[in-house]
C-alpha positions as a printed Julia matrix, in Angstrom:
73×3 Matrix{Float64}:
  -5.44   -0.87  29.38
  -7.45   -4.1   28.04
  -5.44   -6.76  26.39
  -7.14   -7.86  23.29
  -6.66  -11.4   21.98
  -7.48  -13.06  18.75
  -8.17  -11.62  15.27
  -9.61   -8.26  16.94
  -6.1    -7.26  17.82
  -5.99   -5.24  14.63
  -9.3    -3.09  15.51
  -7.29   -1.51  17.85
  -9.59    0.43  20.45
 -12.51    1.52  18.01
 -15.51   -0.69  17.53
 -16.23   -1.99  21.6
 -15.14   -4.84  23.52
 -18.68   -6.56  22.41
 -18.33   -6.57  19.13
 -14.97   -7.19  18.82
 -15.95  -10.45  20.98
 -18.65  -11.57  18.53
 -16.38  -11.48  15.77
 -13.14  -13.21  17.48
 -15.71  -15.95  18.22
 -16.83  -16.53  14.07
 -13.33  -16.11  13.24
 -12.28  -18.97  15.7
 -15.5   -21.07  14.54
 -14.57  -20.18  10.32
 -10.47  -21.06  10.45
 -11.0   -24.53  12.65
 -11.18  -27.53  10.84
 -14.93  -28.89  10.25
 -15.93  -31.94   9.6
 -16.52  -33.75   6.35
 -20.84  -34.81   5.33
 -19.32  -36.87   2.59
 -15.99  -38.6    4.47
 -16.22  -38.08   8.02
 -13.02  -36.42   8.29
 -12.18  -33.79  10.17
 -10.16  -31.96   7.1
 -12.47  -29.55   5.93
 -11.55  -26.32   5.21
 -12.67  -22.86   3.8
 -12.04  -21.63   0.27
 -14.09  -18.52  -0.01
 -17.98  -17.69   0.99
 -19.66  -20.56   1.08
 -17.45  -23.07  -0.53
 -15.36  -25.61   1.8
 -13.29  -28.0    0.54
 -12.07  -31.8    2.29
  -8.45  -32.28   2.71
  -9.54  -35.8    3.33
 -11.9   -36.73  -0.02
 -11.06  -34.18  -2.29
 -14.44  -33.11  -2.01
 -15.63  -29.13  -2.88
 -18.82  -28.36  -1.3
 -21.19  -25.37  -0.55
 -22.55  -24.82   2.78
 -23.09  -21.77   5.18
 -20.16  -18.79   5.05
 -18.76  -19.43   8.32
 -19.25  -22.89   9.28
 -20.38  -25.94   7.66
 -24.52  -27.03   8.29
 -25.05  -29.99   9.86
 -26.67  -31.74   7.53
 -30.49  -34.15   8.64
 -29.67  -38.03   8.77
């Protein structure tokens, strides 16, 4: 029996291990703290799909759905 880790535990034996590994990777990236493009602090959290909030400078901005996009300098 395979021991499942991460957020894919909720799926149980359904959907196969490849999809569950991809899902876990996306969820870990989404839940992690990200670097703010305005103040460069790692305090950005996801509020909703594509909406992010920085706890350092209290800025709300849009970016990608699961991660903050890298800005071109």
